[in-house]
Backbone as JSON Lines, residues from 0, in Angstrom:
{"i":0,"aa":"X","n":[44.9,-71.26,224.43],"ca":[45.84,-71.34,223.32],"c":[46.11,-69.93,222.8]}
{"i":1,"aa":"X","n":[47.36,-69.61,222.66],"ca":[47.78,-68.29,222.2],"c":[47.66,-68.22,220.68]}
{"i":2,"aa":"X","n":[47.14,-67.08,220.19],"ca":[46.96,-66.86,218.77],"c":[48.04,-65.91,218.28]}
{"i":3,"aa":"X","n":[48.69,-66.26,217.15],"ca":[49.74,-65.38,216.64],"c":[49.14,-64.1,216.05]}
{"i":4,"aa":"X","n":[50.01,-63.13,215.83],"ca":[49.56,-61.81,215.36],"c":[48.83,-61.88,214.03]}
{"i":5,"aa":"X","n":[49.32,-62.68,213.12],"ca":[48.68,-62.79,211.8],"c":[47.26,-63.35,211.92]}
{"i":6,"aa":"X","n":[47.1,-64.36,212.74],"ca":[45.78,-64.95,212.94],"c":[44.86,-63.96,213.63]}
{"i":7,"aa":"X","n":[45.39,-63.27,214.64],"ca":[44.58,-62.27,215.35],"c":[44.13,-61.18,214.39]}
{"i":8,"aa":"X","n":[45.04,-60.71,213.55],"ca":[44.69,-59.67,212.57],"c":[43.65,-60.19,211.57]}
{"i":9,"aa":"X","n":[43.82,-61.41,211.12],"ca":[42.87,-62.02,210.17],"c":[41.5,-62.17,210.83]}
{"i":10,"aa":"X","n":[41.47,-62.56,212.1],"ca":[40.2,-62.71,212.81],"c":[39.49,-61.37,212.96]}
{"i":11,"aa":"X","n":[40.26,-60.34,213.28],"ca":[39.68,-58.99,213.41],"c":[39.09,-58.55,212.06]}
{"i":12,"aa":"X","n":[39.82,-58.75,210.99],"ca":[39.33,-58.38,209.66],"c":[38.08,-59.18,209.29]}
{"i":13,"aa":"X","n":[38.05,-60.45,209.68],"ca":[36.86,-61.27,209.41],"c":[35.66,-60.73,210.17]}
{"i":14,"aa":"X","n":[35.86,-60.3,211.41],"ca":[34.77,-59.7,212.19],"c":[34.28,-58.4,211.54]}
{"i":15,"aa":"X","n":[35.22,-57.54,211.14],"ca":[34.84,-56.28,210.51],"c":[34.11,-56.51,209.19]}
{"i":16,"aa":"X","n":[34.56,-57.47,208.41],"ca":[33.92,-57.77,207.13],"c":[32.52,-58.33,207.33]}
{"i":17,"aa":"X","n":[32.38,-59.27,208.25],"ca":[31.06,-59.83,208.54],"c":[30.13,-58.76,209.08]}
{"i":18,"aa":"X","n":[30.64,-57.93,209.97],"ca":[29.83,-56.84,210.53],"c":[29.39,-55.89,209.44]}
{"i":19,"aa":"X","n":[30.28,-55.56,208.55],"ca":[29.96,-54.63,207.46],"c":[28.77,-55.13,206.65]}
{"i":20,"aa":"X","n":[28.82,-56.38,206.23],"ca":[27.71,-56.95,205.44],"c":[26.42,-57.0,206.25]}
{"i":21,"aa":"X","n":[26.49,-57.52,207.47],"ca":[25.29,-57.69,208.28],"c":[24.69,-56.35,208.71]}
{"i":22,"aa":"X","n":[25.54,-55.4,209.06],"ca":[25.03,-54.08,209.47],"c":[24.32,-53.39,208.31]}
{"i":23,"aa":"X","n":[24.89,-53.45,207.12],"ca":[24.25,-52.82,205.96],"c":[22.94,-53.52,205.61]}
{"i":24,"aa":"X","n":[22.91,-54.82,205.8],"ca":[21.71,-55.58,205.44],"c":[20.59,-55.43,206.48]}
{"i":25,"aa":"X","n":[20.95,-55.48,207.77],"ca":[19.93,-55.52,208.82],"c":[19.87,-54.3,209.72]}
{"i":26,"aa":"X","n":[20.87,-53.43,209.62],"ca":[20.9,-52.26,210.49],"c":[21.63,-52.56,211.79]}
{"i":27,"aa":"X","n":[21.99,-51.5,212.48],"ca":[22.77,-51.61,213.72],"c":[22.03,-52.41,214.78]}
{"i":28,"aa":"X","n":[20.76,-52.16,214.95],"ca":[19.99,-52.85,215.99],"c":[19.45,-54.21,215.53]}
{"i":29,"aa":"X","n":[19.65,-54.54,214.27],"ca":[19.12,-55.79,213.73],"c":[20.08,-56.95,213.76]}
{"i":30,"aa":"X","n":[21.26,-56.75,214.32],"ca":[22.25,-57.82,214.35],"c":[23.02,-57.74,215.67]}
{"i":31,"aa":"X","n":[23.37,-58.91,216.19],"ca":[24.09,-58.96,217.47],"c":[25.49,-59.5,217.32]}
{"i":32,"aa":"X","n":[26.21,-59.45,218.42],"ca":[27.6,-59.91,218.46],"c":[27.69,-61.39,218.09]}
{"i":33,"aa":"X","n":[26.78,-62.2,218.58],"ca":[26.83,-63.64,218.29],"c":[26.69,-63.9,216.79]}
{"i":34,"aa":"X","n":[25.78,-63.22,216.13],"ca":[25.6,-63.4,214.68],"c":[26.83,-62.96,213.9]}
{"i":35,"aa":"X","n":[27.39,-61.83,214.3],"ca":[28.58,-61.32,213.61],"c":[29.74,-62.29,213.81]}
{"i":36,"aa":"X","n":[29.93,-62.77,215.02],"ca":[31.0,-63.72,215.31],"c":[30.82,-64.99,214.49]}
{"i":37,"aa":"X","n":[29.61,-65.51,214.47],"ca":[29.33,-66.73,213.71],"c":[29.61,-66.52,212.22]}
{"i":38,"aa":"X","n":[29.17,-65.39,211.67],"ca":[29.39,-65.1,210.25],"c":[30.88,-64.97,209.94]}
{"i":39,"aa":"X","n":[31.67,-64.57,210.93],"ca":[33.12,-64.45,210.75],"c":[33.83,-65.77,211.0]}
{"i":40,"aa":"X","n":[33.08,-66.78,211.42],"ca":[33.68,-68.08,211.69],"c":[34.39,-68.13,213.04]}
{"i":41,"aa":"X","n":[33.96,-67.26,213.96],"ca":[34.58,-67.19,215.28],"c":[33.54,-67.44,216.36]}
{"i":42,"aa":"X","n":[34.01,-67.62,217.57],"ca":[33.1,-67.79,218.69],"c":[32.7,-66.43,219.25]}
{"i":43,"aa":"X","n":[31.59,-66.42,219.94],"ca":[31.09,-65.2,220.57],"c":[32.12,-64.66,221.56]}
{"i":44,"aa":"X","n":[32.73,-65.54,222.33],"ca":[33.73,-65.12,223.31],"c":[34.97,-64.53,222.67]}
{"i":45,"aa":"X","n":[35.34,-65.02,221.51],"ca":[36.5,-64.51,220.8],"c":[36.34,-63.08,220.35]}
{"i":46,"aa":"X","n":[35.11,-62.66,220.17],"ca":[34.82,-61.29,219.75],"c":[35.47,-60.28,220.68]}
{"i":47,"aa":"X","n":[35.38,-60.53,221.98],"ca":[35.85,-59.57,222.97],"c":[37.37,-59.5,223.08]}
{"i":48,"aa":"X","n":[38.07,-60.36,222.38],"ca":[39.52,-60.23,222.29],"c":[39.89,-59.1,221.32]}
{"i":49,"aa":"X","n":[38.93,-58.72,220.5],"ca":[39.19,-57.72,219.46],"c":[38.51,-56.38,219.73]}
{"i":50,"aa":"X","n":[37.37,-56.4,220.4],"ca":[36.6,-55.18,220.63],"c":[36.06,-55.18,222.05]}
{"i":51,"aa":"X","n":[36.02,-53.99,222.66],"ca":[35.54,-53.88,224.04],"c":[34.02,-53.96,224.12]}
{"i":52,"aa":"X","n":[33.34,-53.68,222.97],"ca":[31.88,-53.68,222.97],"c":[31.37,-53.79,221.54]}
{"i":53,"aa":"X","n":[30.09,-54.03,221.42],"ca":[29.47,-54.04,220.09],"c":[29.61,-52.66,219.45]}
{"i":54,"aa":"X","n":[29.39,-51.6,220.22],"ca":[29.52,-50.25,219.67],"c":[30.91,-49.99,219.12]}
{"i":55,"aa":"X","n":[31.93,-50.44,219.81],"ca":[33.3,-50.24,219.34],"c":[33.53,-50.97,218.01]}
{"i":56,"aa":"X","n":[33.0,-52.18,217.9],"ca":[33.13,-52.94,216.66],"c":[32.32,-52.3,215.54]}
{"i":57,"aa":"X","n":[31.1,-51.85,215.84],"ca":[30.26,-51.21,214.83],"c":[30.94,-49.94,214.33]}
{"i":58,"aa":"X","n":[31.48,-49.14,215.23],"ca":[32.17,-47.92,214.83],"c":[33.36,-48.24,213.92]}
{"i":59,"aa":"X","n":[34.16,-49.22,214.3],"ca":[35.31,-49.61,213.48],"c":[34.86,-50.14,212.12]}
{"i":60,"aa":"X","n":[33.8,-50.92,212.12],"ca":[33.29,-51.48,210.87],"c":[32.74,-50.39,209.95]}
{"i":61,"aa":"X","n":[31.96,-49.49,210.51],"ca":[31.39,-48.4,209.7],"c":[32.5,-47.56,209.1]}
{"i":62,"aa":"X","n":[33.44,-47.17,209.92],"ca":[34.51,-46.31,209.42],"c":[35.35,-47.03,208.36]}
{"i":63,"aa":"X","n":[35.74,-48.27,208.61],"ca":[36.58,-48.96,207.63],"c":[35.8,-49.22,206.34]}
{"i":64,"aa":"X","n":[34.53,-49.55,206.45],"ca":[33.72,-49.78,205.26],"c":[33.6,-48.51,204.43]}
{"i":65,"aa":"X","n":[33.28,-47.39,205.08],"ca":[33.13,-46.14,204.34],"c":[34.46,-45.68,203.74]}
{"i":66,"aa":"X","n":[35.56,-45.88,204.44],"ca":[36.86,-45.51,203.88],"c":[37.18,-46.37,202.65]}
{"i":67,"aa":"X","n":[36.93,-47.67,202.75],"ca":[37.15,-48.56,201.6],"c":[36.26,-48.17,200.43]}
{"i":68,"aa":"X","n":[35.0,-47.86,200.72],"ca":[34.09,-47.47,199.66],"c":[34.52,-46.15,199.03]}
{"i":69,"aa":"X","n":[34.99,-45.2,199.83],"ca":[35.48,-43.93,199.28],"c":[36.68,-44.16,198.37]}
{"i":70,"aa":"X","n":[37.58,-45.04,198.77],"ca":[38.73,-45.37,197.92],"c":[38.27,-45.99,196.61]}
{"i":71,"aa":"X","n":[37.3,-46.89,196.69],"ca":[36.76,-47.52,195.48],"c":[36.12,-46.48,194.56]}
{"i":72,"aa":"X","n":[35.33,-45.59,195.12],"ca":[34.68,-44.53,194.34],"c":[35.74,-43.66,193.68]}
{"i":73,"aa":"X","n":[36.8,-43.33,194.39],"ca":[37.87,-42.51,193.83],"c":[38.49,-43.18,192.61]}
{"i":74,"aa":"X","n":[38.68,-44.48,192.68],"ca":[39.25,-45.23,191.55],"c":[38.29,-45.2,190.36]}
{"i":75,"aa":"X","n":[37.01,-45.48,190.63],"ca":[36.01,-45.47,189.55],"c":[35.94,-44.09,188.91]}
{"i":76,"aa":"X","n":[35.9,-43.05,189.72],"ca":[35.81,-41.69,189.2],"c":[37.06,-41.34,188.39]}
{"i":77,"aa":"X","n":[38.24,-41.72,188.89],"ca":[39.48,-41.42,188.17],"c":[39.55,-42.14,186.83]}
{"i":78,"aa":"X","n":[39.08,-43.38,186.8],"ca":[39.19,-44.18,185.58],"c":[38.04,-43.96,184.6]}
{"i":79,"aa":"X","n":[36.83,-43.68,185.12],"ca":[35.66,-43.65,184.25],"c":[34.85,-42.36,184.33]}
{"i":80,"aa":"X","n":[35.15,-41.51,185.29],"ca":[34.42,-40.26,185.47],"c":[33.29,-40.4,186.47]}
{"i":81,"aa":"X","n":[32.88,-39.27,187.0],"ca":[31.84,-39.24,188.02],"c":[30.49,-39.72,187.48]}
{"i":82,"aa":"X","n":[30.21,-39.42,186.21],"ca":[28.94,-39.84,185.63],"c":[28.81,-41.36,185.62]}
{"i":83,"aa":"X","n":[29.9,-42.05,185.33],"ca":[29.87,-43.53,185.35],"c":[29.56,-44.04,186.75]}
{"i":84,"aa":"X","n":[30.14,-43.38,187.75],"ca":[29.84,-43.77,189.13],"c":[28.36,-43.57,189.43]}
{"i":85,"aa":"X","n":[27.81,-42.42,189.04],"ca":[26.4,-42.12,189.3],"c":[25.52,-43.18,188.66]}
{"i":86,"aa":"X","n":[25.81,-43.55,187.44],"ca":[25.02,-44.57,186.74],"c":[25.05,-45.9,187.49]}
{"i":87,"aa":"X","n":[26.22,-46.28,187.95],"ca":[26.35,-47.54,188.69],"c":[25.68,-47.45,190.06]}
{"i":88,"aa":"X","n":[25.87,-46.32,190.73],"ca":[25.31,-46.13,192.07],"c":[23.79,-46.21,192.05]}
{"i":89,"aa":"X","n":[23.17,-45.64,191.04],"ca":[21.71,-45.63,190.97],"c":[21.14,-46.8,190.17]}
{"i":90,"aa":"X","n":[21.95,-47.81,189.95],"ca":[21.5,-48.98,189.18],"c":[20.69,-49.94,190.06]}
{"i":91,"aa":"X","n":[19.81,-50.71,189.43],"ca":[19.05,-51.72,190.19],"c":[19.96,-52.73,190.9]}
{"i":92,"aa":"X","n":[21.08,-53.08,190.29],"ca":[21.98,-54.05,190.92],"c":[22.52,-53.51,192.24]}
{"i":93,"aa":"X","n":[22.97,-52.26,192.25],"ca":[23.49,-51.67,193.48],"c":[22.4,-51.53,194.53]}
{"i":94,"aa":"X","n":[21.26,-51.05,194.12],"ca":[20.18,-50.82,195.08],"c":[19.6,-52.12,195.61]}
{"i":95,"aa":"X","n":[19.67,-53.18,194.83],"ca":[19.12,-54.46,195.25],"c":[20.02,-55.26,196.18]}
{"i":96,"aa":"X","n":[21.26,-54.84,196.34],"ca":[22.22,-55.57,197.16],"c":[22.7,-54.7,198.31]}
{"i":97,"aa":"X","n":[21.81,-54.43,199.23],"ca":[22.12,-53.53,200.34],"c":[23.32,-54.02,201.16]}
{"i":98,"aa":"X","n":[23.46,-55.32,201.35],"ca":[24.55,-55.86,202.17],"c":[25.93,-55.57,201.58]}
{"i":99,"aa":"X","n":[26.0,-55.37,200.29],"ca":[27.28,-55.06,199.65],"c":[27.33,-53.63,199.13]}
{"i":100,"aa":"X","n":[26.25,-52.9,199.27],"ca":[26.15,-51.56,198.71],"c":[26.66,-50.47,199.63]}
{"i":101,"aa":"X","n":[26.25,-49.28,199.32],"ca":[26.7,-48.08,200.01],"c":[26.28,-48.07,201.49]}
{"i":102,"aa":"X","n":[27.27,-48.0,202.35],"ca":[27.0,-47.99,203.79],"c":[26.38,-46.67,204.24]}
{"i":103,"aa":"X","n":[26.64,-45.59,203.52],"ca":[26.03,-44.31,203.9],"c":[24.52,-44.42,203.8]}
{"i":104,"aa":"X","n":[24.05,-44.93,202.67],"ca":[22.61,-45.06,202.45],"c":[22.02,-46.14,203.35]}
{"i":105,"aa":"X","n":[22.71,-47.24,203.51],"ca":[22.17,-48.36,204.3],"c":[22.05,-48.03,205.78]}
{"i":106,"aa":"X","n":[22.96,-47.22,206.3],"ca":[23.01,-46.98,207.74],"c":[22.59,-45.58,208.18]}
{"i":107,"aa":"X","n":[22.35,-44.7,207.22],"ca":[22.03,-43.31,207.56],"c":[20.88,-43.17,208.53]}
{"i":108,"aa":"X","n":[19.81,-43.89,208.3],"ca":[18.65,-43.81,209.18],"c":[18.93,-44.32,210.58]}
{"i":109,"aa":"X","n":[19.85,-45.28,210.69],"ca":[20.21,-45.82,212.0],"c":[21.01,-44.84,212.84]}
{"i":110,"aa":"X","n":[21.74,-43.98,212.2],"ca":[22.68,-43.13,212.93],"c":[22.0,-42.17,213.9]}
{"i":111,"aa":"X","n":[20.81,-41.74,213.61],"ca":[20.13,-40.8,214.51],"c":[19.81,-41.44,215.86]}
{"i":112,"aa":"X","n":[19.79,-42.76,215.9],"ca":[19.45,-43.47,217.14],"c":[20.69,-44.03,217.85]}
{"i":113,"aa":"X","n":[21.88,-43.69,217.36],"ca":[23.1,-44.25,217.92],"c":[23.87,-43.22,218.74]}
{"i":114,"aa":"X","n":[24.82,-43.72,219.49],"ca":[25.66,-42.86,220.33],"c":[26.71,-42.11,219.52]}
{"i":115,"aa":"X","n":[27.41,-41.25,220.22],"ca":[28.37,-40.36,219.56],"c":[29.54,-41.12,218.91]}
{"i":116,"aa":"X","n":[29.97,-42.24,219.49],"ca":[31.08,-43.0,218.91],"c":[30.73,-43.5,217.51]}
{"i":117,"aa":"X","n":[29.55,-44.06,217.35],"ca":[29.13,-44.55,216.04],"c":[28.88,-43.41,215.07]}
{"i":118,"aa":"X","n":[28.24,-42.36,215.57],"ca":[27.95,-41.22,214.7],"c":[29.23,-40.54,214.24]}
{"i":119,"aa":"X","n":[30.23,-40.47,215.1],"ca":[31.51,-39.86,214.71],"c":[32.21,-40.69,213.64]}
{"i":120,"aa":"X","n":[32.17,-42.01,213.77],"ca":[32.76,-42.88,212.75],"c":[32.03,-42.71,211.41]}
{"i":121,"aa":"X","n":[30.72,-42.62,211.47],"ca":[29.91,-42.4,210.27],"c":[30.27,-41.05,209.64]}
{"i":122,"aa":"X","n":[30.41,-40.02,210.45],"ca":[30.75,-38.69,209.94],"c":[32.11,-38.69,209.24]}
{"i":123,"aa":"X","n":[33.09,-39.37,209.84],"ca":[34.41,-39.44,209.2],"c":[34.32,-40.15,207.85]}
{"i":124,"aa":"X","n":[33.53,-41.19,207.78],"ca":[33.35,-41.91,206.52],"c":[32.63,-41.08,205.47]}
{"i":125,"aa":"X","n":[31.62,-40.34,205.88],"ca":[30.89,-39.47,204.94],"c":[31.83,-38.4,204.4]}
{"i":126,"aa":"X","n":[32.67,-37.84,205.26],"ca":[33.63,-36.83,204.81],"c":[34.61,-37.41,203.79]}
{"i":127,"aa":"X","n":[35.07,-38.63,204.02],"ca":[35.99,-39.27,203.07],"c":[35.3,-39.47,201.73]}
{"i":128,"aa":"X","n":[34.07,-39.9,201.76],"ca":[33.28,-40.09,200.55],"c":[33.11,-38.76,199.82]}
{"i":129,"aa":"X","n":[32.78,-37.72,200.56],"ca":[32.58,-36.4,199.98],"c":[33.85,-35.87,199.34]}
{"i":130,"aa":"X","n":[35.0,-36.16,199.92],"ca":[36.27,-35.69,199.38],"c":[36.52,-36.22,197.97]}
{"i":131,"aa":"X","n":[35.9,-37.34,197.62],"ca":[36.02,-37.88,196.27],"c":[35.3,-36.97,195.28]}
{"i":132,"aa":"X","n":[34.2,-36.36,195.74],"ca":[33.38,-35.53,194.87],"c":[33.98,-34.15,194.63]}
{"i":133,"aa":"X","n":[34.66,-33.57,195.59],"ca":[35.21,-32.23,195.43],"c":[36.17,-31.91,196.56]}
{"i":134,"aa":"X","n":[36.94,-30.85,196.38],"ca":[37.83,-30.43,197.46],"c":[37.03,-30.05,198.7]}
{"i":135,"aa":"X","n":[37.64,-30.14,199.88],"ca":[36.91,-29.84,201.12],"c":[36.44,-28.4,201.25]}
{"i":136,"aa":"X","n":[37.02,-27.48,200.53],"ca":[36.56,-26.09,200.57],"c":[36.49,-25.54,199.16]}
{"i":137,"aa":"X","n":[35.8,-24.44,199.0],"ca":[35.73,-23.79,197.7],"c":[34.32,-23.76,197.16]}
{"i":138,"aa":"X","n":[34.15,-23.11,196.01],"ca":[32.81,-22.91,195.47],"c":[32.12,-24.2,195.01]}
{"i":139,"aa":"X","n":[32.89,-25.23,194.7],"ca":[32.29,-26.49,194.26],"c":[31.78,-27.33,195.43]}
{"i":140,"aa":"X","n":[32.12,-26.97,196.63],"ca":[31.72,-27.77,197.79],"c":[30.2,-27.87,197.92]}
{"i":141,"aa":"X","n":[29.49,-26.78,197.73],"ca":[28.02,-26.82,197.84],"c":[27.43,-27.76,196.78]}
{"i":142,"aa":"X","n":[27.96,-27.71,195.58],"ca":[27.48,-28.61,194.53],"c":[27.78,-30.06,194.88]}
{"i":143,"aa":"X","n":[28.95,-30.3,195.45],"ca":[29.31,-31.66,195.84],"c":[28.4,-32.17,196.95]}
{"i":144,"aa":"X","n":[28.1,-31.3,197.9],"ca":[27.18,-31.7,198.97],"c":[25.8,-32.04,198.4]}
{"i":145,"aa":"X","n":[25.33,-31.23,197.46],"ca":[24.03,-31.5,196.82],"c":[24.06,-32.83,196.07]}
{"i":146,"aa":"X","n":[25.14,-33.07,195.34],"ca":[25.25,-34.32,194.57],"c":[25.21,-35.53,195.49]}
{"i":147,"aa":"X","n":[26.03,-35.47,196.53],"ca":[26.08,-36.61,197.45],"c":[24.72,-36.81,198.12]}
{"i":148,"aa":"X","n":[24.11,-35.73,198.6],"ca":[22.8,-35.85,199.25],"c":[21.75,-36.37,198.3]}
{"i":149,"aa":"X","n":[21.78,-35.92,197.06],"ca":[20.8,-36.4,196.08],"c":[20.99,-37.89,195.79]}
{"i":150,"aa":"X","n":[22.23,-38.32,195.64],"ca":[22.49,-39.74,195.37],"c":[22.06,-40.62,196.53]}
{"i":151,"aa":"X","n":[22.47,-40.23,197.73],"ca":[22.12,-41.02,198.92],"c":[20.6,-41.02,199.11]}
{"i":152,"aa":"X","n":[20.0,-39.85,199.0],"ca":[18.55,-39.75,199.17],"c":[17.79,-40.58,198.15]}
{"i":153,"aa":"X","n":[18.24,-40.55,196.91],"ca":[17.58,-41.35,195.87],"c":[17.7,-42.84,196.18]}
{"i":154,"aa":"X","n":[18.88,-43.26,196.64],"ca":[19.07,-44.68,196.97],"c":[18.16,-45.1,198.12]}
{"i":155,"aa":"X","n":[18.1,-44.28,199.16],"ca":[17.26,-44.6,200.32],"c":[15.79,-44.65,199.92]}
{"i":156,"aa":"X","n":[15.33,-43.66,199.19],"ca":[13.93,-43.63,198.76],"c":[13.59,-44.8,197.85]}
{"i":157,"aa":"X","n":[14.45,-45.07,196.88],"ca":[14.18,-46.17,195.95],"c":[14.13,-47.52,196.67]}
{"i":158,"aa":"X","n":[15.04,-47.72,197.62],"ca":[15.0,-48.97,198.39],"c":[13.72,-49.07,199.22]}
{"i":159,"aa":"X","n":[13.32,-47.95,199.79],"ca":[12.1,-47.95,200.61],"c":[10.84,-48.2,199.8]}
{"i":160,"aa":"X","n":[10.87,-47.84,198.53],"ca":[9.71,-48.01,197.66],"c":[9.72,-49.33,196.89]}
{"i":161,"aa":"X","n":[10.85,-50.01,196.9],"ca":[10.99,-51.26,196.15],"c":[9.91,-52.26,196.55]}
{"i":162,"aa":"X","n":[9.31,-52.85,195.57],"ca":[8.28,-53.86,195.8],"c":[6.92,-53.3,196.14]}
{"i":163,"aa":"X","n":[6.83,-51.99,196.36],"ca":[5.57,-51.35,196.72],"c":[5.13,-50.36,195.64]}
{"i":164,"aa":"X","n":[6.06,-49.52,195.23],"ca":[5.78,-48.53,194.2],"c":[7.01,-48.37,193.32]}
{"i":165,"aa":"X","n":[7.26,-49.37,192.5],"ca":[8.43,-49.39,191.64],"c":[8.46,-48.24,190.65]}
{"i":166,"aa":"X","n":[7.28,-47.8,190.19],"ca":[7.24,-46.68,189.24],"c":[7.77,-45.4,189.89]}
{"i":167,"aa":"X","n":[7.38,-45.14,191.13],"ca":[7.86,-43.95,191.81],"c":[9.36,-44.07,192.09]}
{"i":168,"aa":"X","n":[9.8,-45.24,192.49],"ca":[11.23,-45.46,192.73],"c":[12.03,-45.16,191.45]}
{"i":169,"aa":"X","n":[11.54,-45.66,190.33],"ca":[12.21,-45.42,189.05],"c":[12.21,-43.95,188.69]}
{"i":170,"aa":"X","n":[11.09,-43.27,188.93],"ca":[11.02,-41.83,188.65],"c":[12.05,-41.06,189.47]}
{"i":171,"aa":"X","n":[12.2,-41.43,190.73],"ca":[13.18,-40.76,191.6],"c":[14.6,-40.99,191.07]}
{"i":172,"aa":"X","n":[14.92,-42.23,190.77],"ca":[16.25,-42.56,190.26],"c":[16.53,-41.83,188.95]}
{"i":173,"aa":"X","n":[15.56,-41.84,188.05],"ca":[15.73,-41.15,186.76],"c":[15.93,-39.65,186.96]}
{"i":174,"aa":"X","n":[15.16,-39.05,187.85],"ca":[15.26,-37.61,188.08],"c":[16.63,-37.23,188.61]}
{"i":175,"aa":"X","n":[17.15,-38.0,189.54],"ca":[18.47,-37.69,190.1],"c":[19.56,-38.01,189.09]}
{"i":176,"aa":"X","n":[19.41,-39.1,188.37],"ca":[20.4,-39.49,187.37],"c":[20.5,-38.44,186.26]}
{"i":177,"aa":"X","n":[19.36,-37.85,185.9],"ca":[19.32,-36.92,184.77],"c":[19.51,-35.46,185.15]}
{"i":178,"aa":"X","n":[19.48,-35.13,186.44],"ca":[19.61,-33.74,186.88],"c":[21.08,-33.36,186.96]}
{"i":179,"aa":"X","n":[21.5,-32.34,186.21],"ca":[22.92,-31.98,186.23],"c":[23.4,-31.47,187.59]}
{"i":180,"aa":"X","n":[22.51,-31.06,188.47],"ca":[22.97,-30.64,189.8],"c":[23.09,-31.83,190.74]}
{"i":181,"aa":"X","n":[22.43,-32.93,190.4],"ca":[22.5,-34.11,191.25],"c":[23.44,-35.15,190.65]}
{"i":182,"aa":"X","n":[23.42,-35.27,189.34],"ca":[24.31,-36.21,188.68],"c":[25.65,-35.51,188.47]}
{"i":183,"aa":"X","n":[26.54,-36.19,187.81],"ca":[27.9,-35.69,187.73],"c":[28.22,-35.06,186.39]}
{"i":184,"aa":"X","n":[29.22,-34.21,186.44],"ca":[29.8,-33.65,185.23],"c":[31.25,-34.1,185.19]}
{"i":185,"aa":"X","n":[31.67,-34.55,184.06],"ca":[33.1,-34.93,183.93],"c":[33.92,-33.73,183.53]}
């Protein structure tokens, strides 16, 4: 049965959306094509009508997720300032919902074990996210890099410590939230 363009596009978006949630929650190696297809409401065989491989789908999902997140951050920063974003980013709600949270933090550790296609998609997404913090060149770039690294690092550390050493996780979040070189200035 032939599928019209609108349905095909909707199916592809459903796959990317399901992959985005599952990849952030379980990691690249923690989820397979069958699970992603099922979560999207599609068959395993239908997956290959949209992507040549799992890696191709993961790369597309990572890049689209990070671009969407960068756009969202840009809106929050424009409307409420960078400090408001930092407060939300380092909140327990954001850190507790990895499947819907920051893909940079959720997938960063996985990227060192992945091929160049996935790592390149991740790099493009990180650059888009960074562009929200500052212009791509100039004296503020180093500060922007520090801010982004501090935020991502704090999120990764706090998630890793959750349920084991909550006091240390809180100390890390507070330190980054309160540090003017790591937190934001409006």
